[in-house]
VODO-936782 format. One record per residue (C-alpha): residue number from 1; chain; x, y, z. Coordinates in steps of 0.1 Angstrom, whole numbers, plus 5000, padded with zeros to 4 digits. Example, Ala and Ser with C-alpha at 12.3 -4.5 7.8 and 13.67 -1.06 7.14 Angstrom:
VODO-936782
1:A:5123:4955:5078 .
2:A:5137:4989:5071 .
***
This chain:
VODO-936782
1:A:7155:2083:0812 .
2:A:7129:2082:0784 .
3:A:7098:2076:0805 .
4:A:7083:2081:0839 .
5:A:7081:2048:0858 .
6:A:7073:2038:0894 .
7:A:7101:2043:0919 .
8:A:7126:2014:0920 .
9:A:7114:1998:0887 .
10:A:7139:2013:0862 .
11:A:7175:2025:0861 .
12:A:7176:2062:0861 .
13:A:7211:2066:0845 .
14:A:7226:2100:0851 .
15:A:7212:2118:0882 .
16:A:7203:2155:0880 .
17:A:7201:2176:0911 .
18:A:7170:2197:0908 .
19:A:7169:2210:0943 .
20:A:7148:2242:0946 .
21:A:7134:2238:0911 .
22:A:7098:2230:0900 .
23:A:7093:2201:0875 .
24:A:7063:2201:0851 .
25:A:7053:2182:0820 .
26:A:7064:2199:0788 .
27:A:7037:2219:0771 .
28:A:7016:2204:0743 .
29:A:7006:2232:0719 .
30:A:6974:2222:0701 .
31:A:6975:2251:0677 .
32:A:7005:2265:0659 .
33:A:7013:2278:0624 .
34:A:7049:2272:0615 .
35:A:7045:2283:0579 .
36:A:7065:2255:0565 .
37:A:7061:2248:0536 .
38:A:7051:2278:0516 .
39:A:7058:2309:0538 .
40:A:7092:2302:0552 .
41:A:7101:2339:0552 .
42:A:7079:2340:0583 .
43:A:7089:2308:0601 .
44:A:7105:2274:0594 .
45:A:7104:2240:0611 .
46:A:7138:2247:0625 .
47:A:7131:2282:0639 .
48:A:7096:2275:0651 .
49:A:7105:2243:0670 .
50:A:7136:2260:0685 .
51:A:7112:2286:0699 .
52:A:7090:2258:0712 .
53:A:7119:2241:0730 .
54:A:7132:2274:0744 .
55:A:7097:2281:0757 .
56:A:7091:2247:0773 .
57:A:7069:2231:0747 .
58:A:7077:2195:0738 .
59:A:7050:2188:0712 .
60:A:7036:2212:0686 .
61:A:7005:2205:0665 .
62:A:7007:2224:0632 .
63:A:6976:2235:0613 .
64:A:6969:2226:0577 .
65:A:6970:2263:0565 .
66:A:7004:2259:0550 .
67:A:7009:2263:0512 .
68:A:6998:2242:0496 .
69:A:6968:2237:0519 .
70:A:6968:2202:0535 .
71:A:6936:2189:0520 .
72:A:6949:2157:0503 .
73:A:6968:2127:0516 .
74:A:6996:2134:0491 .
75:A:7001:2169:0505 .
76:A:6999:2156:0540 .
77:A:7026:2130:0535 .
78:A:7048:2154:0516 .
79:A:7046:2179:0545 .
80:A:7050:2152:0572 .
81:A:7081:2138:0555 .
82:A:7096:2172:0548 .
83:A:7096:2179:0585 .
84:A:7115:2147:0594 .
85:A:7149:2153:0610 .
86:A:7144:2191:0612 .
87:A:7124:2195:0644 .
88:A:7138:2203:0679 .
89:A:7106:2189:0695 .
90:A:7080:2164:0686 .
91:A:7053:2174:0661 .
92:A:7018:2164:0650 .
93:A:7000:2176:0619 .
94:A:6963:2185:0615 .
95:A:6944:2176:0583 .
96:A:6921:2200:0565 .
97:A:6894:2202:0539 .
98:A:6860:2185:0534 .
99:A:6866:2155:0511 .
100:A:6857:2124:0531 .
101:A:6880:2101:0511 .
102:A:6909:2124:0516 .
103:A:6901:2129:0553 .
104:A:6901:2091:0559 .
105:A:6934:2088:0540 .
106:A:6950:2115:0560 .
107:A:6938:2098:0592 .
108:A:6955:2066:0581 .
109:A:6987:2087:0574 .
110:A:6988:2098:0610 .
111:A:6969:2131:0611 .
112:A:6961:2139:0647 .
113:A:6927:2154:0637 .
114:A:6909:2178:0614 .
115:A:6907:2215:0615 .
116:A:6874:2229:0603 .
117:A:6875:2265:0590 .
118:A:6841:2282:0590 .
119:A:6859:2314:0579 .
120:A:6885:2318:0551 .
121:A:6910:2342:0536 .
122:A:6923:2347:0501 .
123:A:6945:2317:0492 .
124:A:6929:2293:0517 .
125:A:6896:2285:0501 .
126:A:6903:2247:0499 .
127:A:6901:2246:0537 .
128:A:6868:2264:0539 .
129:A:6836:2247:0552 .
130:A:6812:2272:0537 .
131:A:6780:2263:0555 .
132:A:6764:2242:0583 .
133:A:6759:2213:0560 .
134:A:6796:2211:0551 .
135:A:6806:2213:0588 .
136:A:6782:2185:0597 .
137:A:6796:2163:0569 .
138:A:6831:2167:0583 .
139:A:6818:2160:0618 .
140:A:6802:2128:0607 .
141:A:6833:2116:0590 .
142:A:6852:2125:0622 .
143:A:6828:2105:0643 .
144:A:6837:2075:0621 .
145:A:6874:2081:0624 .
146:A:6875:2090:0662 .
147:A:6901:2117:0658 .
148:A:6902:2152:0672 .
149:A:6882:2180:0657 .
150:A:6892:2216:0661 .
151:A:6870:2244:0648 .
152:A:6877:2279:0637 .
153:A:6841:2292:0642 .
154:A:6826:2320:0621 .
155:A:6801:2332:0596 .
156:A:6822:2346:0567 .
157:A:6793:2363:0549 .
158:A:6781:2381:0581 .
159:A:6816:2391:0591 .
160:A:6824:2404:0557 .
161:A:6793:2426:0558 .
162:A:6802:2439:0592 .
163:A:6837:2447:0581 .
164:A:6825:2466:0550 .
165:A:6800:2486:0571 .
166:A:6828:2497:0594 .
167:A:6851:2506:0565 .
168:A:6823:2527:0549 .
169:A:6821:2545:0583 .
170:A:6858:2553:0581 .
171:A:6869:2528:0607 .
172:A:6904:2515:0599 .
173:A:6916:2513:0635 .
174:A:6926:2481:0654 .
175:A:6895:2482:0676 .
176:A:6873:2479:0644 .
177:A:6890:2446:0637 .
178:A:6883:2435:0673 .
179:A:6846:2445:0668 .
180:A:6843:2421:0638 .
181:A:6862:2393:0656 .
182:A:6838:2396:0685 .
183:A:6808:2404:0664 .
184:A:6775:2387:0655 .
185:A:6790:2368:0626 .
186:A:6815:2349:0646 .
187:A:6791:2344:0675 .
188:A:6765:2330:0651 .
189:A:6791:2306:0636 .
190:A:6800:2296:0671 .
191:A:6764:2288:0680 .
192:A:6760:2269:0648 .
193:A:6789:2245:0655 .
194:A:6780:2241:0691 .
195:A:6745:2231:0681 .
196:A:6759:2207:0655 .
197:A:6783:2191:0680 .
198:A:6755:2188:0705 .
199:A:6730:2173:0680 .
200:A:6755:2147:0669 .
201:A:6769:2142:0704 .
202:A:6805:2145:0691 .
203:A:6836:2158:0709 .
204:A:6845:2191:0693 .
205:A:6873:2215:0703 .
206:A:6869:2253:0699 .
207:A:6901:2270:0686 .
208:A:6911:2304:0700 .
209:A:6879:2310:0719 .
210:A:6893:2341:0735 .
211:A:6895:2359:0700 .
212:A:6857:2360:0701 .
213:A:6854:2377:0734 .
214:A:6835:2370:0766 .
215:A:6802:2365:0749 .
216:A:6817:2335:0732 .
217:A:6828:2321:0765 .
218:A:6792:2325:0777 .
219:A:6779:2306:0747 .
220:A:6805:2279:0751 .
221:A:6798:2273:0788 .
222:A:6760:2272:0782 .
223:A:6765:2246:0755 .
224:A:6790:2225:0775 .
225:A:6765:2222:0803 .
226:A:6744:2202:0779 .
227:A:6772:2185:0761 .
228:A:6804:2178:0782 .
229:A:6822:2166:0750 .
230:A:6829:2202:0741 .
231:A:6864:2216:0749 .
232:A:6880:2250:0742 .
233:A:6914:2267:0742 .
234:A:6926:2302:0749 .
235:A:6960:2318:0745 .
236:A:6973:2329:0778 .
237:A:6954:2362:0785 .
238:A:6984:2386:0787 .
239:A:6979:2415:0762 .
240:A:6960:2445:0775 .
241:A:6935:2467:0756 .
242:A:6942:2495:0780 .
243:A:6981:2494:0777 .
244:A:6993:2472:0749 .
245:A:6967:2480:0722 .
246:A:6974:2518:0721 .
247:A:7011:2511:0722 .
248:A:7014:2482:0698 .
249:A:6983:2484:0676 .
250:A:6979:2456:0651 .
251:A:7009:2438:0667 .
252:A:6984:2427:0694 .
253:A:6957:2414:0670 .
254:A:6937:2392:0670 .
255:A:6937:2385:0707 .
256:A:6940:2413:0733 .
257:A:6920:2416:0765 .
258:A:6902:2444:0784 .
259:A:6910:2442:0821 .
260:A:6876:2427:0828 .
261:A:6879:2402:0799 .
262:A:6914:2392:0811 .
263:A:6901:2384:0846 .
264:A:6872:2365:0831 .
265:A:6893:2343:0809 .
266:A:6920:2338:0836 .
267:A:6893:2328:0860 .
268:A:6878:2304:0835 .
269:A:6913:2288:0830 .
270:A:6918:2286:0868 .
271:A:6884:2269:0872 .
272:A:6889:2245:0843 .
273:A:6860:2260:0824 .
274:A:6885:2265:0795 .
275:A:6904:2234:0790 .
276:A:6937:2243:0774 .
277:A:6962:2270:0767 .
278:A:6973:2271:0730 .
279:A:6993:2298:0714 .
280:A:6978:2300:0679 .
281:A:7015:2309:0671 .
282:A:7011:2329:0639 .
283:A:7043:2348:0630 .
284:A:7043:2375:0604 .
285:A:7071:2398:0594 .
286:A:7074:2433:0608 .
287:A:7068:2446:0572 .
288:A:7036:2426:0570 .
289:A:7024:2440:0603 .
290:A:7035:2475:0595 .
291:A:7011:2474:0565 .
292:A:6984:2479:0591 .
293:A:6998:2509:0608 .
294:A:6974:2533:0591 .
295:A:6948:2507:0580 .
296:A:6944:2478:0604 .
297:A:6925:2458:0578 .
298:A:6957:2455:0558 .
299:A:6977:2436:0585 .
300:A:6975:2398:0588 .
301:A:6963:2385:0622 .
302:A:6986:2368:0645 .
303:A:7018:2370:0665 .
304:A:7046:2347:0676 .
305:A:7039:2332:0710 .
306:A:7056:2298:0714 .
307:A:7085:2311:0734 .
308:A:7064:2330:0760 .
309:A:7033:2310:0765 .
310:A:7045:2286:0793 .
311:A:7066:2313:0810 .
312:A:7035:2336:0811 .
313:A:7014:2309:0826 .
314:A:7042:2300:0851 .
315:A:7044:2337:0861 .
316:A:7006:2336:0868 .
317:A:7010:2304:0888 .
318:A:7037:2320:0910 .
319:A:7014:2350:0915 .
320:A:6986:2327:0927 .
321:A:6963:2331:0897 .
322:A:6966:2294:0886 .
323:A:6971:2264:0908 .
324:A:7001:2242:0900 .
325:A:6976:2215:0890 .
326:A:6958:2238:0866 .
327:A:6991:2251:0852 .
328:A:7002:2216:0843 .
329:A:6967:2205:0831 .
330:A:6960:2235:0809 .
331:A:6994:2233:0792 .
332:A:6999:2196:0789 .
333:A:6974:2171:0803 .
334:A:6943:2186:0788 .
335:A:6958:2189:0753 .
336:A:6969:2153:0755 .
337:A:6934:2142:0764 .
338:A:6919:2162:0736 .
339:A:6943:2147:0711 .
340:A:6940:2111:0725 .
341:A:6977:2108:0735 .
342:A:6976:2089:0768 .
343:A:7014:2086:0772 .
344:A:7020:2124:0772 .
345:A:7012:2155:0792 .
346:A:7016:2140:0827 .
347:A:7044:2131:0851 .
348:A:7030:2097:0857 .
349:A:7041:2060:0853 .
350:A:7039:2050:0817 .
351:A:7043:2086:0803 .
352:A:7072:2099:0783 .
353:A:7098:2120:0801 .
354:A:7089:2152:0783 .
355:A:7094:2178:0810 .
356:A:7106:2212:0820 .
357:A:7126:2224:0850 .
358:A:7117:2258:0863 .
359:A:7133:2281:0889 .
360:A:7106:2298:0910 .
361:A:7131:2322:0924 .
362:A:7143:2334:0890 .
363:A:7132:2364:0869 .
364:A:7138:2373:0833 .
365:A:7129:2399:0808 .
366:A:7115:2391:0774 .
367:A:7139:2403:0748 .
368:A:7128:2398:0712 .
369:A:7165:2401:0700 .
370:A:7173:2367:0717 .
371:A:7142:2348:0706 .
372:A:7142:2320:0681 .
373:A:7112:2328:0659 .
374:A:7123:2339:0625 .
375:A:7103:2371:0625 .
376:A:7124:2385:0654 .
377:A:7097:2403:0673 .
378:A:7073:2397:0702 .
379:A:7044:2417:0716 .
380:A:7057:2407:0750 .
381:A:7091:2424:0745 .
382:A:7103:2441:0776 .
383:A:7080:2423:0800 .
384:A:7096:2410:0832 .
385:A:7083:2376:0843 .
386:A:7087:2358:0876 .
387:A:7102:2323:0874 .
388:A:7127:2311:0849 .
389:A:7128:2281:0825 .
390:A:7160:2262:0833 .
391:A:7158:2233:0808 .
392:A:7134:2214:0785 .
393:A:7137:2176:0782 .
394:A:7123:2155:0754 .
395:A:7121:2118:0762 .
396:A:7145:2123:0790 .
397:A:7172:2142:0770 .
398:A:7178:2179:0773 .
399:A:7169:2198:0741 .
400:A:7172:2233:0756 .
401:A:7192:2247:0784 .
402:A:7178:2282:0792 .
403:A:7176:2299:0758 .
404:A:7202:2276:0742 .
405:A:7191:2248:0719 .
406:A:7211:2217:0727 .
407:A:7196:2193:0701 .
408:A:7180:2209:0671 .
409:A:7167:2176:0655 .
410:A:7155:2153:0683 .
411:A:7119:2158:0675 .
412:A:7098:2130:0660 .
413:A:7065:2128:0642 .
414:A:7036:2119:0665 .
415:A:7007:2100:0648 .
416:A:6972:2097:0661 .
417:A:6965:2064:0679 .
418:A:6956:2037:0655 .
419:A:6970:2053:0624 .
420:A:6980:2028:0597 .
421:A:7010:2048:0586 .
422:A:7033:2061:0614 .
423:A:7056:2079:0590 .
424:A:7094:2079:0594 .
***
């Protein structure tokens, strides 16, 4: 079976007895950083997509912040072609930068959309849209192309000033980093892009909204009331400021929730106010994270999450926090809609047979020593979750059985609809 078809219209081939199991569409992760090329000491195509398959994700969408930064069609094609034959699951690639000619060429080469960075870091300046005018230029090109737009909101100048003020005050703790993430700079940047999207009446997707805190959720919901074309993602709200932050410190950054914020974001997911769950899978080595043990500003932001995202959401579904419909929609159907991929994300006639089998009676404990991400750690280590992932299927064929990868190279490149060049 490679697709879902109406009963009686296609031969099923081998029959699988799934009695007592739940079946759901495989997750589509809008937002991952697999570090390949350029930082393969953190992650590779092979390790990152194995983590995806073992975690029930059947399509990963990699961001352009690899090295070199994906801001030209030559770099895009080189990255796309270098991934061929190495991925356990299907993959799509975001474009970056601000050059209209290059953005059009990357769209023709199959880029699923453009990632706009309103904030930057050393080594990633080519991706930076430095002001509102630059953001609006990329939005106008995107309107012409009709592709997806994901935005990392922010105001770099204001956030830099906020950080420097905290450092002068002696603040080097992880909560200081959270203060900047949720501070007036990022909120001002968020308001700016929400205004631009509303003015231009363009569909725009907000990346990692949860990193900016509950005030950002308020801003987003107010704007979406006037412009339904806005969408947003959150990682699954699992890490706790009360318990995990004191214990793990910078290993929880950039997204950790107070009890009240966790309930707020989980409620927004349950209600469909936040559209999608996306991991922002951003692995760093232990040594890189340990650099922030005594100075949180020295640690890079991010943590590996591909292998635990769907299981965390399934645990929440079994506990009654998410309906089965919202579980499937947030992980698969909504991302497919945002990306414009009508044959993915649903168990419906005409859709690909990308699916997971789940045992609602099972339990398992997250053990970082058995996980596939190259960095070998997880902030979820030791957590016991209800439900157990039995198998992951890609186009009807099993790619993972439990934690074992059965087919390490079945994944294919997924181009945006209408792309001139579909790749290999």
